[in-house]
C-alpha positions as CSV (number, residue, x, y, z in Angstrom):
1,M,0.0,0.0,0.0
2,D,2.9,2.3,0.7
3,R,4.2,1.5,-2.7
4,V,1.0,2.7,-4.4
5,L,0.8,5.8,-2.3
6,N,4.4,6.7,-3.2
7,F,3.7,6.0,-6.9
8,T,0.6,8.2,-6.8
9,Q,2.4,10.9,-4.9
10,A,5.3,10.9,-7.4
11,Y,3.1,11.4,-10.4
12,S,0.6,13.8,-9.0
13,Q,0.7,17.5,-10.0
14,A,1.8,20.1,-7.6
15,P,-1.0,22.6,-6.7
16,W,0.8,25.5,-8.3
17,R,1.1,23.6,-11.6
18,K,-2.6,22.9,-11.6
19,Q,-3.3,26.6,-11.0
20,L,-0.9,27.5,-13.8
21,Q,-2.7,25.0,-16.2
22,G,-6.1,26.5,-15.2
23,I,-4.8,30.0,-15.8
24,G,-3.3,29.0,-19.1
25,I,-6.5,27.3,-20.3
26,F,-8.5,30.4,-19.2
27,L,-6.1,32.7,-21.1
28,I,-6.3,30.6,-24.3
29,V,-10.1,30.7,-24.1
30,L,-10.0,34.4,-23.5
31,V,-7.6,35.0,-26.5
32,V,-9.9,32.9,-28.7
33,V,-13.0,34.8,-27.6
34,L,-11.2,38.2,-28.1
35,L,-10.1,37.1,-31.6
36,A,-13.6,36.1,-32.5
37,A,-15.0,39.4,-31.1
38,G,-12.3,41.3,-33.1
39,I,-13.2,39.5,-36.3
40,F,-16.9,40.2,-35.6
41,I,-16.3,43.9,-35.0
42,S,-14.1,44.2,-38.1
43,V,-16.8,42.5,-40.3
44,T,-19.5,44.7,-38.8
45,A,-17.5,47.9,-39.3
46,N,-16.8,47.0,-42.9
47,T,-20.5,46.2,-43.5
48,A,-21.5,49.5,-41.9
49,A,-19.0,51.4,-44.1
50,M,-20.2,49.6,-47.2
51,G,-23.8,50.4,-46.3
52,K,-23.0,54.1,-45.9
53,E,-21.2,54.1,-49.2
54,I,-24.2,52.4,-50.9
55,Q,-26.5,55.1,-49.4
56,R,-24.2,57.8,-50.7
57,H,-24.2,56.3,-54.2
58,R,-28.0,56.0,-54.1
59,L,-28.3,59.7,-53.1
60,E,-26.0,60.6,-56.0
61,I,-28.2,58.5,-58.4
62,E,-31.3,60.3,-57.1
63,A,-29.6,63.6,-57.6
64,L,-28.5,62.7,-61.1
65,D,-32.0,61.4,-61.9
66,Y,-33.5,64.7,-60.7
67,E,-31.0,66.6,-62.8
68,I,-31.7,64.5,-65.9
69,A,-35.5,65.0,-65.5
70,N,-34.9,68.8,-65.0
71,K,-32.8,68.9,-68.2
72,E,-35.4,66.9,-70.1
73,S,-38.1,69.2,-69.0
74,Q,-36.0,72.3,-70.0
75,L,-35.4,70.6,-73.4
76,A,-39.1,70.0,-73.8
77,I,-39.9,73.6,-73.1
78,L,-37.2,74.9,-75.5
79,T,-38.4,72.6,-78.3
80,S,-42.1,73.4,-77.8
81,S,-43.8,74.8,-80.9
82,T,-44.6,78.1,-79.3
83,I,-41.0,78.8,-78.1
84,L,-39.6,77.7,-81.5
85,K,-42.1,79.9,-83.3
86,Q,-41.1,82.9,-81.1
87,R,-37.4,82.3,-81.6
88,A,-37.9,82.0,-85.4
89,I,-39.7,85.4,-85.4
90,E,-36.9,86.9,-83.3
91,M,-34.4,85.6,-85.9
92,G,-36.3,87.3,-88.7
93,F,-38.3,84.5,-90.1
94,R,-41.9,85.0,-91.0
95,M,-44.9,82.9,-91.8
96,V,-45.5,82.0,-95.4
97,D,-48.8,81.7,-97.1
98,P,-48.8,78.2,-98.8
99,E,-50.3,79.8,-102.0
100,K,-47.4,82.1,-102.4
101,I,-44.8,79.4,-102.4
102,I,-43.1,78.9,-105.8
103,Y,-41.6,75.5,-106.6
104,I,-38.7,75.4,-109.0
105,Q,-37.6,72.4,-111.0
106,V,-33.9,72.1,-111.1
107,P,-32.6,69.9,-114.0
108,G,-30.4,67.0,-112.9
109,Y,-31.4,67.2,-109.3
110,A,-32.8,63.8,-108.3
111,G,-34.1,64.8,-104.9
112,R,-33.1,63.7,-101.5
113,N,-31.6,60.3,-101.2
114,S,-33.8,58.0,-99.2
115,V,-32.2,56.5,-96.1
116,L,-32.5,52.8,-95.6
117,F,-32.5,51.8,-92.1
118,A,-31.8,48.2,-91.1
119,E,-34.8,46.1,-91.1
120,A,-36.3,45.4,-87.8
121,S,-35.0,42.0,-86.8
122,Q,-37.3,39.4,-85.5
123,P,-36.7,38.8,-81.8
124,T,-34.9,35.5,-81.5
125,M,-36.3,33.0,-79.2
126,V,-33.8,32.1,-76.6
127,P,-34.2,28.5,-75.6
128,V,-35.2,28.2,-71.9
129,P,-33.2,25.5,-70.3
130,V,-35.3,22.6,-69.0
131,I,-34.3,21.5,-65.5
132,S,-34.8,17.9,-64.7
133,S,-37.0,17.0,-61.8
134,E,-34.1,15.4,-60.0
135,F,-32.6,18.8,-59.6
136,T,-35.7,20.6,-58.4
137,Q,-36.9,17.9,-56.0
138,S,-36.1,18.3,-52.4
139,W,-34.7,15.4,-50.4
140,V,-37.8,15.2,-48.3
141,D,-40.0,14.8,-51.5
142,W,-37.6,12.1,-52.7
143,L,-37.8,10.3,-49.4
144,V,-41.6,10.4,-49.4
145,Q,-41.6,9.2,-53.0
146,Q,-39.3,6.3,-52.1
147,F,-41.7,5.2,-49.3
148,R,-44.8,5.5,-51.5
149,T,-43.5,3.4,-54.4
150,P,-43.4,-0.3,-53.7
151,L,-40.2,-2.3,-54.2
152,I,-41.9,-5.0,-56.2
153,P,-44.4,-3.8,-58.9
154,L,-47.9,-4.9,-58.0
155,A,-48.4,-6.5,-61.5
156,E,-45.8,-9.1,-60.6
157,V,-47.5,-10.1,-57.4
158,G,-49.9,-12.9,-58.1
159,P,-52.5,-14.6,-55.9
């Protein structure tokens, strides 16, 4: 019995070693938790920064859309018939009576060349890929189907 007690005493840890091991394990766990928290905070900060940048770009897009709409409305006003008529009068043009117009034939002049635009192409039908049912069926549906179908076809079973 003395021999077993000596053997146990020789291989047992000193109390200060057990405390150091406990402190070491605690510090390792603490470092791992702090690393995970640091990574989480870093990802969260990057996400928030990207969100702010997206908001800024959206505001720029809205401002540009507003500016484009404003320019289009200004163009529509400037090209309206009343404004164009007023500008033509200011430039010295005047209205002509259609009966007073004189048409002159110029020998050798064939007239304006007609412009041929490309024919409107027919929209091509893009083939829609057909996905097999094996790729759209969930594993739960497949499992239910396997239990519902018998292993031996009923036609082969005789009385």
